[in-house]
C-alpha positions as a printed Julia matrix, in Angstrom:
160×3 Matrix{Float64}:
   8.32  -24.37   29.12
   9.35  -25.27   25.59
   7.13  -26.3    22.82
   7.03  -29.92   22.18
   5.77  -31.84   19.26
   5.16  -31.14   15.65
   4.12  -27.75   16.22
   4.24  -25.6    12.97
   5.88  -22.16   13.45
   6.1   -20.94   10.17
   2.28  -20.78    8.59
   1.61  -20.98    4.93
   0.56  -17.31    3.65
  -3.45  -18.72    3.01
  -5.37  -21.7     2.98
  -8.21  -22.25   -0.06
 -11.36  -21.2     1.74
  -9.63  -18.32    3.63
 -11.2   -15.04    4.26
  -8.45  -12.54    2.99
  -9.09   -9.65    4.8
 -11.44   -7.7     7.22
 -13.57   -6.0     4.34
 -17.09   -6.76    4.69
 -17.89  -10.49    4.12
 -21.32  -12.25    4.01
 -21.47  -15.84    4.61
 -24.84  -18.98    4.6
 -25.01  -21.77    6.36
 -25.86  -25.08    4.27
 -25.96  -28.71    4.3
 -23.43  -30.99    2.41
 -25.72  -33.72    1.55
 -23.62  -35.46   -0.21
 -21.36  -38.49    1.37
 -18.27  -37.27    0.89
 -16.44  -33.98    2.03
 -16.44  -30.65   -0.02
 -12.48  -29.75    0.05
 -12.59  -25.8     1.64
 -12.14  -22.97   -1.44
 -14.53  -24.96   -3.84
 -17.08  -23.36   -5.62
 -20.78  -24.72   -4.81
 -24.02  -24.43   -5.87
 -27.88  -25.48   -4.64
 -28.73  -28.79   -3.8
 -32.37  -28.03   -3.12
 -33.12  -25.57   -0.38
 -30.92  -25.64    2.51
 -28.2   -27.52    0.91
 -24.82  -27.15   -1.55
 -22.99  -29.48   -3.72
 -20.1   -29.97   -5.97
 -21.01  -28.88   -9.4
 -21.93  -30.72  -11.85
 -21.71  -31.05  -15.79
 -24.79  -28.78  -16.46
 -24.96  -26.84  -13.54
 -25.03  -23.2   -14.22
 -24.31  -19.74  -12.91
 -27.7   -18.92  -11.41
 -27.31  -22.22   -9.07
 -23.67  -20.95   -8.05
 -23.97  -20.32   -3.79
 -20.65  -19.2    -3.16
 -17.18  -20.62   -1.77
 -16.83  -23.05    1.17
 -14.87  -21.39    4.19
 -11.93  -22.52    6.15
 -12.71  -23.34    8.85
 -11.54  -25.23   12.06
 -14.49  -25.45   13.79
 -15.27  -29.55   14.22
 -13.77  -32.04   15.37
 -13.21  -34.97   12.6
 -10.77  -38.03   11.67
  -7.61  -37.5    10.23
  -8.8   -38.7     6.92
 -11.44  -35.73    6.68
 -10.93  -32.59    5.74
 -13.28  -29.13    4.4
 -16.89  -29.46    4.6
 -17.74  -32.7     6.32
 -20.57  -35.13    4.75
 -24.14  -34.81    6.44
 -22.94  -31.43    7.88
 -23.29  -27.82    7.69
 -20.72  -25.8     6.15
 -20.73  -22.15    6.01
 -20.33  -20.68    2.56
 -18.88  -17.11    1.62
 -21.49  -15.49   -1.22
 -19.99  -11.9    -0.62
 -16.12  -10.82   -0.13
 -12.89  -11.81   -0.68
 -11.86  -15.22   -0.44
  -8.57  -17.72   -1.27
  -8.97  -20.15   -3.86
  -7.57  -22.34   -6.02
  -6.69  -21.58   -9.79
  -6.56  -23.93  -12.53
  -4.46  -22.01  -14.95
  -2.74  -18.67  -14.94
  -5.1   -15.65  -14.1
  -4.88  -11.8   -14.18
  -5.49   -9.38  -11.2
  -9.06   -8.15  -12.25
  -9.81  -11.19  -14.89
 -13.46  -12.64  -14.89
 -14.18  -15.64  -12.64
 -15.05  -19.02  -14.32
 -16.21  -21.82  -11.9
 -15.22  -25.3   -13.08
 -18.45  -27.62  -13.72
 -16.87  -29.58  -16.44
 -15.12  -33.4   -14.65
 -11.77  -32.06  -14.16
 -11.09  -29.68  -11.62
 -14.95  -29.1   -10.69
 -15.88  -26.82   -7.89
 -12.46  -25.04   -8.65
 -12.04  -21.7   -10.4
 -10.34  -20.63  -13.56
 -10.25  -17.17  -15.93
 -11.44  -18.63  -19.05
 -14.4   -20.71  -19.85
 -12.97  -23.95  -21.11
 -15.0   -26.44  -23.1
 -16.1   -30.21  -22.2
 -14.21  -31.61  -18.97
 -12.75  -28.29  -18.54
 -15.81  -26.32  -19.21
 -16.66  -23.24  -16.41
 -19.65  -21.13  -15.83
 -19.03  -17.41  -15.57
 -19.7   -16.41  -12.08
 -21.67  -12.86  -12.13
 -20.39   -9.91  -10.14
 -16.9   -11.85   -9.47
 -13.59  -10.77  -10.34
  -9.69  -12.01   -9.4
  -8.53   -9.57   -6.97
  -4.64  -11.17   -7.46
  -2.79  -12.96  -10.25
  -1.46  -16.33   -9.7
  -0.08  -19.43  -11.78
  -1.94  -22.43  -12.63
  -2.81  -24.48   -9.41
  -1.86  -21.79   -7.0
  -4.15  -19.94   -4.45
  -5.31  -16.42   -5.88
  -7.77  -13.82   -3.77
 -11.24  -13.94   -5.41
 -13.93  -11.13   -4.67
 -17.76  -12.14   -4.69
 -20.45   -9.82   -4.83
 -23.8   -12.14   -4.65
 -24.97  -11.07   -1.29
 -26.74  -13.31    0.68
């Protein structure tokens, strides 16, 4: 029987929030306490004991939890994507994962989490200032290089 409909045969090489390999990877469950979804591949910071949220101006590296993991385990409406508001999400704390970079980055460069108003939750290879401010993520580095607005791999070593 032939396949009918809009099934895609050629999938993308990677997706934001996708674990990149079968290397050791640790993840924790956190609640998205907000009123909107958080896109897969975004960096999140603490929101109380059990929650995670997008970073805001004033967020620190010590508050960084990890990266929202790409998952297809929950029914959602056609307008929802990422970690659904008011539900749990999986956050990768240790391992290699695909993320969006906001500028050109080189392999082995340090990783900065954008906490400024522009691109908050995405990653950069420079600290930036003002609306592009980023905080250095401890024990993290880019494990692939790429151009601005592309998907690259980062390695996290935060533990659990």
